[in-house]
Kinemage of the C-alpha trace (Angstrom):
@kinemage 1
@onewidth
@group {chain A} dominant
@subgroup {mainchain}
@vectorlist {calphas} color= white
{ca met a 1} P 27.025 29.438 -50.100
{ca lys a 2} L 23.765 31.081 -49.044
{ca ile a 3} L 20.441 29.248 -49.255
{ca met a 4} L 17.415 31.403 -50.133
{ca arg a 5} L 13.731 31.244 -51.041
{ca leu a 6} L 12.671 33.756 -53.684
{ca gly a 7} L 9.266 34.784 -55.006
{ca lys a 8} L 5.808 35.864 -53.953
{ca ile a 9} L 4.394 34.820 -50.601
{ca gly a 10} L 3.248 31.230 -50.834
{ca ser a 11} L 5.084 30.500 -54.080
{ca glu a 12} L 8.739 30.953 -53.146
{ca gln a 13} L 11.283 28.838 -55.009
{ca pro a 14} L 14.507 27.483 -53.511
{ca ala a 15} L 17.767 29.035 -54.641
{ca val a 16} L 21.413 29.363 -53.728
{ca met a 17} L 23.477 32.524 -53.916
{ca val a 18} L 27.166 32.011 -54.584
{ca thr a 19} L 29.733 34.749 -54.057
{ca asp a 20} L 33.344 34.876 -55.176
{ca gly a 21} L 35.382 37.812 -53.954
{ca asp a 22} L 34.298 41.142 -55.407
{ca ala a 23} L 32.453 39.550 -58.342
{ca pro a 24} L 28.664 40.036 -58.447
{ca pro a 25} L 26.759 37.226 -56.708
{ca gln a 26} L 25.389 34.423 -58.844
{ca tyr a 27} L 21.989 32.846 -58.247
{ca phe a 28} L 21.106 29.249 -59.104
{ca ser a 29} L 17.803 27.413 -58.867
{ca leu a 30} L 17.578 24.471 -56.479
{ca leu a 31} L 14.468 23.033 -58.116
{ca pro a 32} L 16.489 20.152 -59.621
{ca leu a 33} L 17.241 19.125 -56.019
{ca thr a 34} L 14.134 20.054 -54.026
{ca ala a 35} L 10.761 21.742 -54.241
{ca asp a 36} L 11.469 23.801 -51.114
{ca val a 37} L 13.917 24.431 -48.288
{ca asp a 38} L 12.048 22.452 -45.666
{ca gly a 39} L 12.659 19.831 -43.020
{ca ala a 40} L 12.757 16.938 -45.472
{ca phe a 41} L 15.388 18.734 -47.567
{ca leu a 42} L 17.569 19.517 -44.549
{ca ala a 43} L 17.259 16.050 -42.995
{ca gly a 44} L 17.970 14.354 -46.332
{ca gly a 45} L 21.421 15.849 -46.766
{ca gly a 46} L 20.211 18.797 -48.785
{ca met a 47} L 23.067 21.095 -47.806
{ca glu a 48} L 25.661 18.589 -48.985
{ca gln a 49} L 23.740 18.052 -52.228
{ca val a 50} L 23.710 21.786 -52.919
{ca arg a 51} L 27.417 22.080 -52.193
{ca ala a 52} L 28.197 19.214 -54.562
{ca ala a 53} L 25.954 20.609 -57.300
{ca val a 54} L 27.521 24.066 -57.032
{ca ala a 55} L 30.994 22.558 -57.260
{ca ala a 56} L 29.974 20.477 -60.276
{ca gly a 57} L 28.278 23.410 -62.000
{ca thr a 58} L 25.081 21.458 -62.645
{ca leu a 59} L 22.517 23.931 -61.274
{ca pro a 60} L 20.601 26.184 -63.698
{ca val a 61} L 21.089 29.934 -63.448
{ca leu a 62} L 18.104 31.706 -61.899
{ca asp a 63} L 17.533 34.650 -64.223
{ca gly a 64} L 16.132 37.814 -62.674
{ca ala a 65} L 16.760 36.623 -59.130
{ca glu a 66} L 17.664 40.136 -57.985
{ca thr a 67} L 14.149 41.351 -58.842
{ca leu a 68} L 12.294 38.713 -56.830
{ca arg a 69} L 10.912 39.116 -53.328
{ca val a 70} L 13.130 37.494 -50.698
{ca gly a 71} L 11.208 35.107 -48.476
{ca ala a 72} L 12.233 33.478 -45.214
{ca pro a 73} L 15.070 31.084 -46.132
{ca val a 74} L 13.283 28.077 -44.610
{ca ala a 75} L 9.691 27.046 -45.264
{ca arg a 76} L 7.257 27.532 -42.395
{ca pro a 77} L 8.830 25.774 -39.388
{ca gly a 78} L 6.947 23.321 -37.261
{ca ser a 79} L 8.172 25.194 -34.177
{ca val a 80} L 9.776 28.548 -33.489
{ca val a 81} L 11.464 28.407 -30.086
{ca gly a 82} L 12.466 31.653 -28.384
{ca ile a 83} L 15.144 32.108 -25.746
{ca gly a 84} L 14.791 35.001 -23.320
{ca met a 85} L 17.435 37.107 -21.574
{ca asn a 86} L 20.378 35.198 -23.053
{ca tyr a 87} L 22.737 38.187 -22.867
{ca ala a 88} L 23.652 39.424 -19.381
{ca ala a 89} L 23.460 43.110 -20.378
{ca his a 90} L 19.975 42.656 -21.862
{ca ala a 91} L 18.797 40.817 -18.748
{ca ala a 92} L 20.067 43.764 -16.685
{ca glu a 93} L 18.307 46.374 -18.836
{ca ser a 94} L 15.126 44.295 -18.501
{ca gly a 95} L 15.429 44.451 -14.717
{ca ser a 96} L 16.345 40.788 -14.274
{ca ala a 97} L 19.340 38.812 -13.131
{ca pro a 98} L 21.051 36.651 -15.769
{ca pro a 99} L 19.251 33.291 -15.894
{ca glu a 100} L 20.971 30.185 -14.564
{ca ile a 101} L 19.107 27.974 -17.041
{ca pro a 102} L 17.693 28.982 -20.455
{ca val a 103} L 14.393 30.843 -20.468
{ca val a 104} L 12.324 29.167 -23.187
{ca phe a 105} L 9.090 30.232 -24.888
{ca leu a 106} L 7.300 29.343 -28.122
{ca lys a 107} L 6.216 31.582 -30.994
{ca pro a 108} L 3.537 30.545 -33.519
{ca ser a 109} L 5.126 29.526 -36.803
{ca asn a 110} L 2.725 31.815 -38.655
{ca thr a 111} L 4.690 34.797 -37.306
{ca val a 112} L 7.545 34.006 -39.731
{ca ala a 113} L 7.978 36.583 -42.498
{ca gly a 114} L 10.458 37.558 -45.166
{ca pro a 115} L 13.347 39.840 -44.209
{ca phe a 116} L 12.066 42.819 -46.204
{ca asp a 117} L 8.315 42.356 -45.809
{ca pro a 118} L 6.406 45.326 -44.310
{ca thr a 119} L 5.626 44.726 -40.635
{ca pro a 120} L 2.168 45.365 -39.139
{ca val a 121} L 1.987 47.134 -35.781
{ca pro a 122} L -1.083 45.915 -33.832
{ca pro a 123} L -4.003 48.390 -33.690
{ca arg a 124} L -3.667 49.040 -29.936
{ca ser a 125} L 0.090 48.652 -29.668
{ca gly a 126} L 2.091 51.320 -27.873
{ca lys a 127} L 5.230 49.402 -26.924
{ca phe a 128} L 6.392 47.631 -30.074
{ca asp a 129} L 10.071 46.652 -29.798
{ca trp a 130} L 12.889 45.238 -31.932
{ca glu a 131} L 15.296 42.373 -31.115
{ca val a 132} L 18.139 41.362 -33.422
{ca glu a 133} L 18.939 37.682 -32.879
{ca leu a 134} L 20.953 34.782 -34.204
{ca gly a 135} L 18.567 32.088 -35.430
{ca ile a 136} L 19.460 28.386 -35.371
{ca val a 137} L 17.914 26.141 -38.030
{ca ile a 138} L 17.587 22.490 -37.006
{ca gly a 139} L 18.754 19.914 -39.549
{ca arg a 140} L 17.904 16.621 -37.894
{ca glu a 141} L 15.579 15.419 -35.153
{ca ala a 142} L 16.765 16.319 -31.667
{ca ser a 143} L 15.195 14.601 -28.684
{ca tyr a 144} L 16.837 13.813 -25.331
{ca leu a 145} L 20.289 14.489 -26.737
{ca ala a 146} L 23.196 13.224 -24.656
{ca gly a 147} L 25.344 16.350 -24.844
{ca thr a 148} L 26.394 19.454 -26.719
{ca ala a 149} L 28.503 17.606 -29.299
{ca glu a 150} L 25.430 15.645 -30.363
{ca ala a 151} L 23.424 18.873 -30.329
{ca ala a 152} L 25.919 20.701 -32.561
{ca ala a 153} L 25.508 17.960 -35.165
{ca cys a 154} L 21.773 18.785 -35.296
{ca ile a 155} L 22.369 22.395 -36.415
{ca ala a 156} L 21.884 22.805 -40.167
{ca gly a 157} L 22.805 26.474 -40.211
{ca tyr a 158} L 22.131 29.990 -39.027
{ca val a 159} L 19.926 32.935 -40.035
{ca thr a 160} L 19.410 36.562 -39.083
{ca ala a 161} L 16.212 37.034 -37.071
{ca asn a 162} L 14.198 39.903 -35.615
{ca asp a 163} L 12.011 38.904 -32.669
{ca leu a 164} L 9.594 41.838 -32.779
{ca ser a 165} L 7.779 42.080 -29.441
{ca glu a 166} L 4.884 44.021 -27.930
{ca arg a 167} L 6.027 44.730 -24.360
{ca glu a 168} L 2.674 45.934 -23.017
{ca tyr a 169} L 1.154 42.602 -24.035
{ca gln a 170} L 4.175 40.650 -22.825
{ca leu a 171} L 5.107 41.930 -19.398
{ca pro a 172} L 3.055 44.138 -17.059
{ca gly a 173} L -0.010 43.457 -14.969
{ca glu a 174} L -2.344 40.506 -14.796
{ca ala a 175} L -2.782 40.349 -18.576
{ca gly a 176} L 0.927 40.365 -19.391
{ca gln a 177} L 2.050 37.094 -20.955
{ca trp a 178} L 5.076 36.335 -23.103
{ca thr a 179} L 2.892 34.426 -25.559
{ca lys a 180} L 0.689 37.471 -26.152
{ca gly a 181} L 3.662 39.734 -26.756
{ca lys a 182} L 5.500 37.316 -29.030
{ca ser a 183} L 2.719 36.012 -31.299
{ca leu a 184} L 1.993 38.998 -33.527
{ca pro a 185} L 1.590 38.547 -37.299
{ca gly a 186} L 4.828 39.153 -39.176
{ca ser a 187} L 6.831 39.429 -35.946
{ca thr a 188} L 9.547 36.907 -36.852
{ca pro a 189} L 11.334 38.043 -40.019
{ca leu a 190} L 14.030 35.534 -40.997
{ca gly a 191} L 16.828 35.795 -43.539
{ca pro a 192} L 17.718 36.935 -46.110
{ca trp a 193} L 19.610 33.668 -46.317
{ca leu a 194} L 20.516 30.475 -44.478
{ca val a 195} L 24.244 29.858 -44.085
{ca pro a 196} L 25.311 26.251 -43.398
{ca ala a 197} L 26.814 25.657 -39.977
{ca ala a 198} L 29.952 24.347 -41.667
{ca asp a 199} L 30.492 27.764 -43.275
{ca thr a 200} L 30.322 30.020 -40.219
{ca asp a 201} L 31.135 30.128 -36.521
{ca gly a 202} L 27.861 30.976 -34.842
{ca gly a 203} L 29.699 31.821 -31.624
{ca thr a 204} L 31.651 34.840 -32.885
{ca leu a 205} L 29.220 36.889 -34.988
{ca gln a 206} L 28.495 40.598 -34.602
{ca leu a 207} L 24.838 41.608 -34.170
{ca arg a 208} L 23.584 45.132 -34.876
{ca ser a 209} L 20.294 46.972 -35.232
{ca trp a 210} L 19.139 50.416 -36.355
{ca val a 211} L 15.887 52.388 -36.138
{ca asn a 212} L 15.403 55.052 -38.792
{ca gly a 213} L 19.116 54.822 -39.519
{ca glu a 214} L 20.172 55.407 -35.894
{ca pro a 215} L 22.218 52.634 -34.221
{ca arg a 216} L 20.591 50.717 -31.400
{ca gln a 217} L 22.300 47.362 -30.716
{ca asp a 218} L 25.924 46.367 -31.282
{ca ser a 219} L 27.123 43.159 -29.681
{ca ser a 220} L 28.458 39.684 -30.483
{ca thr a 221} L 27.212 36.149 -30.113
{ca ala a 222} L 30.374 35.614 -28.073
{ca glu a 223} L 28.373 37.323 -25.286
{ca leu a 224} L 25.639 34.661 -25.282
{ca ile a 225} L 25.117 33.156 -21.841
{ca phe a 226} L 24.057 29.852 -23.431
{ca asp a 227} L 25.586 29.106 -26.834
{ca ala a 228} L 23.859 27.446 -29.772
{ca ala a 229} L 24.775 23.851 -28.972
{ca thr a 230} L 23.815 24.300 -25.318
{ca leu a 231} L 20.421 25.657 -26.342
{ca val a 232} L 19.716 22.783 -28.744
{ca his a 233} L 20.722 20.260 -26.092
{ca his a 234} L 18.628 21.976 -23.403
{ca cys a 235} L 15.510 22.311 -25.538
{ca ser a 236} L 15.781 18.668 -26.622
{ca gln a 237} L 15.237 17.622 -23.009
{ca tyr a 238} L 11.769 19.225 -23.014
{ca met a 239} L 10.529 18.995 -26.612
{ca arg a 240} L 11.270 17.188 -29.846
{ca leu a 241} L 12.998 19.497 -32.263
{ca glu a 242} L 12.384 18.577 -35.883
{ca pro a 243} L 14.269 19.444 -39.083
{ca gly a 244} L 13.322 22.928 -40.212
{ca asp a 245} L 12.523 24.180 -36.704
{ca val a 246} L 14.086 27.480 -35.660
{ca ile a 247} L 15.532 28.561 -32.306
{ca leu a 248} L 15.917 32.302 -31.668
{ca thr a 249} L 18.898 32.627 -29.347
{ca gly a 250} L 18.020 35.917 -27.618
{ca thr a 251} L 18.868 39.567 -28.110
{ca pro a 252} L 21.644 41.786 -26.723
{ca glu a 253} L 21.150 45.092 -24.942
{ca gly a 254} L 19.855 48.167 -26.745
{ca val a 255} L 16.098 47.628 -27.115
{ca ala a 256} L 13.324 50.096 -26.283
{ca leu a 257} L 12.467 48.125 -23.134
{ca ser a 258} L 15.683 49.527 -21.651
{ca gly a 259} L 14.077 52.985 -21.434
{ca arg a 260} L 16.941 54.501 -23.424
{ca phe a 261} L 15.041 54.615 -26.727
{ca pro a 262} L 11.452 55.233 -27.826
{ca tyr a 263} L 9.271 52.335 -28.852
{ca leu a 264} L 8.545 51.766 -32.526
{ca gln a 265} L 5.784 53.623 -34.328
{ca pro a 266} L 4.065 53.143 -37.701
{ca gly a 267} L 6.294 54.676 -40.362
{ca asp a 268} L 9.520 53.686 -38.610
{ca val a 269} L 12.126 51.602 -40.413
{ca val a 270} L 13.942 48.836 -38.513
{ca glu a 271} L 17.121 47.199 -39.772
{ca val a 272} L 18.887 44.241 -38.159
{ca glu a 273} L 22.026 42.407 -39.205
{ca val a 274} L 24.060 39.422 -38.101
{ca glu a 275} L 27.583 39.250 -39.475
{ca gly a 276} L 27.748 37.019 -42.552
{ca leu a 277} L 24.043 36.173 -42.365
{ca gly a 278} L 22.682 39.271 -44.035
{ca arg a 279} L 20.755 42.422 -43.197
{ca gln a 280} L 16.990 42.877 -42.916
{ca arg a 281} L 14.824 45.964 -43.353
{ca gln a 282} L 11.236 46.323 -42.195
{ca glu a 283} L 8.933 49.304 -42.751
{ca leu a 284} L 6.239 49.457 -40.074
{ca phe a 285} L 2.569 50.227 -40.682
{ca arg a 286} L -0.498 50.231 -38.453
{ca ala a 287} L -2.541 47.069 -38.912
{ca gly a 288} L -6.227 47.513 -39.640
{ca ile a 289} L -5.816 50.942 -41.192
């Protein structure tokens, strides 16, 4: 099953998409169970409730679901935690050695966007970059966890993510700061859906990206230096993760920062996909124009 939020920005409604072989997907409203896909829903056993309701056939059909805007599959997180250089090949193309401990940074939660929303390029941006990533959605509070088994139990599910980054703001010179390069409006598209952790193996998923239809990244989460459970455990030692929070696990090689591809420009189209978690598409436009 695939958990979604459908509708206009600020008025999305919770839904579940159910697929069965080659049959067209069916969409059901989750309003009988919850007002939104948020931390309270996830921490209160929401995934299990949806699964039981789907099996029992008690959810109402959501008519016209295919025509609705697709929002981020979780309501605005309290925290969006980024992980840097978590693939050895990407660390190398960035000019760095693979990290021995996770590189952690924070993104403002107001950067979260829907998977097909147009993406603004900052007015002065010249080095706007793409990053396909596996996103972890937290399902229960995680603080000072004892180990990775306990951490794995805190993962509600996984999403496709694009950690759009402005490298000139992020890296060079005295003004370069990761926070500046990672805080841009609309720079964290999530979705199109949230897949429960019980329904997928987050450690074996293919990740791919395209720019204007041309392939850029093609890797697997099997290449992660630090896997999902390790990241949840590590982050819990330094911050309290709450239900609904999102961890972006890092991107594989094949970004513009490598020097092998041009940076993004207004008018470009970026697509990213994580196996089983859905494909995104963002059309870029210049902000302020």
